[in-house]
N, C-alpha and C positions, 0 to 999 in steps of 0.2 A: 291710727300708724304711730309709732313710735318715733320719734327725732334718731338721726343720724347719730351715733355715737361713738367715738374714738378711744384705744385703749391702747397702751404700753405694754410688750412686753420684754418682760427678761431675756436673756440668755437661755434659762433655763424653761423656759415656755413659761412663766406666770405670769397669771394679766393682770392689769392694774388698773383703773379707771371709775367711770368715763369720764371723758370732756365732750364742750361742747365741736372743738374743732382740732382739726389736726397738729396747729402749731401750740396750741393750748397741752395739750397729749404732750407733744416735743418736748417744752419747757415741764412737765410737771416730770417727765423721764430723769433728765438733765438733774431736776431738783431732789427727787427722791434717792438717786445713784449715789450724790454728794451729802446725801441727809440733810440737807438746809433748804426749809422750804422757804424762807422767805428769800435765797438767792434771787438777784434781778432775772430778771427775762432774758433779756439778751444773752446774759454769762449762759443760762441753762439750756438754752437752745445751742450757745457753740457747743457744753457738754455733750448734748446729746448726738453732736455729729460727727463727735470722736468714738462716743459709744456704739453708735451705729456699724462700724467698722469692728467691732468688738461682739455684735449679734444681737445688741436691741435692734426693737421695729416697733413701728407704728400701724396699728389698722384700725379699719370700722367695722362696725355690725352689717353693713353691706343694706340697711333699709335706707326710704326714702330719707332725701334733704329736707329738713326742715330748718329756715332761719331761727337763729340766736332771738330767745327773747330780751325785750327792752327792757 
């Protein structure tokens, strides 16, 4: 079985990802939106909270939750 993957969706429905966790997907969405891949995680997450009001969202594949490998 495939592990659960998280994706972020732009307002136009374009899917980007995958990420291992919901938090990682939200951080990647923030970084993607401002086009700064080295943006600090906390700042990117704060940006995502604003983006969510504009139609950005995060969702998972619905498969079984398998822990992240060490």
